[in-house]
N, C-alpha and C positions, 0 to 999 in steps of 0.2 A: 375156815377162817377162825382165828382165835377170838374169844369173847372180848378181850381188851381192844382189839382192832375194830371189831364190829361196833362196840360202844363209842369209839372215837368217830367212826363214820356216822353213826346216829346223832352224835353231838354236833357234827358239822352240818348235817341236814337240818337239824333243829335251828341252829344259828342262822343258816341261810334263810330258812322259812321266816324267822323273826325279822330279819333285815328286810325281806320282801314285804312283810306286813307293814313295817314302818314306812316303806316306800309308798304303799297304797294310801297312806294318810297325808302325803304331800299334796297340797292343793293343785299344782299344775298337772299332776298325774291322775286327777279324778276321772278323766275320760277313759282310762284303761283299767279302772278299778276291778271290773269283772274279770279281766284277763289275769290280773295280779292275784285275785282270790282263787281262780282256777289253778294257777301255778302253785300256790301254797297248798291247795288241796292235793294236787299231784305229788308234791314233796312229802306231805304227811302220809299219804297212802303208800308211797314208795318206801318210806322209812319203816312203816309198820310191816310191810311185806319183807323187807330186808331183815328186820329184827326177828320175825317169826321163822325165817329160813335159817339164818346164820347165828343167832344169839342162843346157842345151845352148849350144854356141857360137852367137852370133848371126850369124856369118858362114858357117860350114860346116854348122851344125846337128848336129854330132857331140856325143855325150854327154861331159860334163866329169867330172872326178874328184870324187867325193862327199867324200873326206876332206881334200882340200887347199883350205882356205878362203881362202888368200891367192893362189890361182892368178890370174895376170893375163894370161897368154898361153895360147892354145889349143895343145895339144900336137899336134893334127892338122893345122891350117892355118897356125899361127904368128901369127895375128892377135891384136891386143890386145883384151882383153875389156871394158876400161873405156871404149873409144872409142864415140862415138855414130855411127850410120849417117848422120846428117845432116851430119856434118863432112866426109865423103868426097865 
């Protein structure tokens, strides 16, 4: 999986998690607050696992930075992340 695709998926997971947290604060849904918190925890753990597995440089396979979404160069090997391997 390309780093850009993985970052998009992680952003979607984060957005869904934030929406679910907002749902937990609606008064009529107070009776399922524990389930909502468990759902958000599962989303967070799943996002971290996804990031650790797939958010890697396609050239040196080292882990990329989770927080830097505009990273275009690997800090380990210096290769550009948006290049295709087929062009080389």
